[in-house]
N, C-alpha and C positions, 0 to 999 in steps of 0.2 A: 484351206485344205493343204495338208502336209504331204507333198509328193515324194518326200524322203521315206515315207512309210512304204515298205515293199508291197503291201496289199493294195494300197492306193495306186502305186505306180503300175501294177499289173492289171488294174481294173480297166484300163483303156484298151479297146480292141486293137488299135494300131500298134501299141506297145507290146501287146500279147503276141501279135503276129511277128514282131521283131525277135522276141524271146524264142519263139518256136524255130525261127530261122537260125538263130545263134546256137540253139541246142544241137544242131547238126554239125556245125563247125564255126570257128572264128571267121568273121567276114568284114571287109572294109565298108565304110559308109555308102559309097557309091553303089556297090553291088547290092547292099541291103535295100537301098532306095528302089533299085530296079526290080528286085524280086518282090518287094512289097507293093510295087506299082504306086509309089508315092514320090513327092518332090523331095530332093535331097535336103534343103534347109529344114523342112518339117521332120524328116527322118533324123537329122542331127539333133534336133530339139528333143525328140522322144528318147533317143539314146542317152542324152545328157541327163534326163529325168531318171532313167533306169540306172545310170551310173551313180547318181546321188543317193539312190535307194540301196545301193550296194549289190544290185542284181547282175550288173555287167561291169567289166573292166575294159580299159582301152590302152593302146600304145601306138605311137607314131612310127610308121615304117616308110621312110622316104617322104613322098608326097601324100601318102595315104594314112588315115587313122583306122586301125583295125580294132574291132570290138570282139570280146569273147564273153561267154556266159559263165557266171560264178554259180556252181551248183550248191554250195553251202547254204546261202540264204533261202534257196528254193526248198531244200530239205528241212530247214528250220520251220519255214512256213507250212510245209506239208505236215510236219509233226504237230504244230500248233492246231491246224485244222483237224487233224486226226483226234487230238485230245478233245476238241469241241464235239466232234461226232460221237466219241466214246461217252462223253457226259450226257449227250442227248439220248443215247441208246441205253443208258443205265436202266436196269429193271426197277420198277417201283417209282415212287416219287411223283412229281407234278406232271411229267410228260406222260406217264402211264395213265394218270387220271384224265389228262387232256384227251388221249386217244379213246379211253373208255367212254367219256362223255360224248365224244364225236359219234361213236357208234350208236349210243343210246339216242342222241339227238336226231339222227337220220331216221331211226325206227319210229320215234314218237311223232315226228313231223308227218310221216306217212300215215300214221294211225289217226291223226287229228282231223277227222273229216267233217265234224259238226259239233255244235254245242252239246255238252254232256258226254263227250267221247271217252273221257277218263273217269267218269263218276263210278264210285264203288271200288276203284283201284286202291289197294291197300299195301302197306309195307310194314313189316315187323322187325324190330330191333331188340337185341338183348345185350346187356353189359353187366358183368360182375364188377362192382365198384368197391374201392377202399372207402372206409368211413361208414358210420352208421347212418340210418335214414334221416336223422336230423341234419347231419352234414350235407347229405345229398340234397335234401329239400332246400337248404340254404343256397346251394349252387344252382338249383332249378328256378329259384324265385327272387333272389336278391340281385338287383341289377348290376351292382359292382362286381359280383362273381359271375353272373349270367353273361355279361358283356365279353368275358374272356374266352367263352367257348361256343357261343350261339351263332356261329357262322362257319362255313367251310374254310379250308386252309388258306385259300387265296383271297379271303375277304376279312374285314374287321368291322365291328359294330361302331358306328359313329354317334348314333342317338338311340336311346332305348327307354321305354316306359313299360313297366310290368307291375300291375296291381294284383297281387296274389290273393284274391278273394273272388267268390262267385260274382259275376257281373263286372269284374275289374277290367280295365282297359289295357290293351297291349298295343304298342307302336314300336316299330323297328326300322332303323335306317342303317345301311351299311355301304362301305366303300372298299376299294381295292386295298389289300393289306400293305402294299408298298406305296400307297398314296401319301406323299410327303407334304401335302398342303395343309395338314391339320395344325392346330395351335395347341392341342392338348391330347391326352390319352383318355379313352373312354372309361377305362377302369378307374384311373386316378380321379377323374372328375366325379365319378359316382361315389367314391369313397368320401370326397369332400362335401358333395352337395346332395346326394341322393339317399343317404341313410338316416334321415331325420326321424322317420317313423320306426319305432321299435318293432312293430309287427311286420315291417317290410311292405306295408300297403302304401300305394301311391308312390312307390319308389321310382326314381327316374335317373337316367344318366345321359350326359351330353358331352361331346368332345370339345365344345366351345369353338366350333368351326364356322361361325358366322363370318361371312366375308371371304371364305375360302372359295377359290375358283375351280377346285377339283370336282368332277362330277360325282353325284351319288349313284352308286351302281344299282341299288334297289331299295324298295320300301315294302313294308307290310304292316297290317293292323288287324286287330281282332279283339276277342273277349274271352275271359276266363269262365269256364263252366263249372268246374269242380276244383276245390282247393282244400284237401284234407292233409294238413301238415304231417310229413313223414310217411304218408300212405299213398295218396293219389292226387295227381294234378291233371286236369283236362282243359284244353282250350281250343278255340277256333281261330285260325290265322289265315288271312288272305294276302298273298303276294300281289303287289300292284304292277300293272302294265305301265309302259312309259307314258301313256296318255292319262293314267290315273285310275282306270277301271280295274276290278278284281280279276286276276288270272284264273283263280279257283279258290275254293275254301278247303283248308286242311283241318281235319278234326284229329287232334293229337292227344293221346291218352298215355300218361306215365303211371305205372304201377311200381311201388317200392316194397320190397320184402327184405326184412333183416336176415342176415346169415351169420355164421360163426366168424366169418372174415370181413364182413362189411355189409353190403347191400346188393341184392339183385334188382336190376332195373329192366323192366319190359316196357317197350313203347309200341303202340299201335298208331299208325299214320294212315288216315283214310281221306281220299279225295272226293269232293263234291263240287257241284256248280262249275265244272270245268269249261273253259272257253277254247276255241280253236287256237287262240294265241298262247295258251298255257303250255303248249308242247315243249318249249325250251325250258320251262320251269320243271315240268314233270320229269324230263330227261335227267335232271340233276338230283332228284330227291334221294335215291338210294345211295349215291356216292356222297353227296353233300351232307345229308343228315347223318350218315354214318361217320363222316369226318368230324362233325360236331360232337357226337357222342364219344369219339376217341379223344377229342380235346377235353371233354368233361372228365373222362377217366384219368387222363394225365393230370388235370388240375386237382382231382381228389387224391391221387397218389402223392402229389407234392404236399398237399395239406396234411395228409395222414403221416407222411415222413416227418414233417415239421412238428406235428403233435407228439410223435414218439421221441424225437430229439429233446423236446421240452421236458418230457417226463423221465428221461433216462438220467441216472446219476452221473455227475461229472467225475473225471478221473481224480480230482482233488478230494471229493467227498466220499467216493465209493469205498466201502470197507471200513470207514471210520465209525466208531461207536459214539452214540450220543451220550454225553455226560449227564448224570442225573442232577 
């Protein structure tokens, strides 16, 4: 521990008491020890720590050593703490999501009184997406693309199987987005090892994290019910509880409609077979799945922009006539 750090130096209650006394006026060690009701050797040691941290200064006056508080470091520390508070109070972002989830969590836990408590609960989502239905379908079903958006903002896909055919298997595993224990990137691994099937069937992706000690945040598995390329995708997916049982079954239905500017995507998310323990999952559906679809929209925007750049004439060739 570095006691030259002002924050560490001030963390000790005895030193904080001395700082408060010195804020009133400079005082000698003996007087400070008396007012703090502490032994003088220990008081001297605390004052030396505060001086190393730059919080106090001292000078000898005859037989006494008098200490005084330096206000500058305290103001700098207060400003730094204020900036941290301002960052935490910013509108939007992860803190607002955290607070929204906390409110939803409390409500859903109160409502979860018995099995089936959330059955027939449904959520509807709509996004207007760049890219035609073929491009959107690829992002919905090809694991190398799916892995980049199919989790909320604070998570990432670490293992994924998605067989885009009726009866096809789905398996999903995810970790914290800042989990640094991985040995590979899910999307990159999928590009290398999961795209062997031209139809996208049996496609899988893994981050190659065998041996990683970092915990898996969650798992889910399910089955594809409908797969009409460019039109409709429907599947059932069950998030897993820590002991392995299903929390509930999500019936998720994607409808794609071409538009002049891209594709309109409508999603219906229906809950069935809900357990009491599913409350924590249900509380995050509206926020988390909404974040997933926002990431899908961002990915398609980027792919669309790249496609436009590839077809746009370069400055070198634009305006030149082709010679017969």
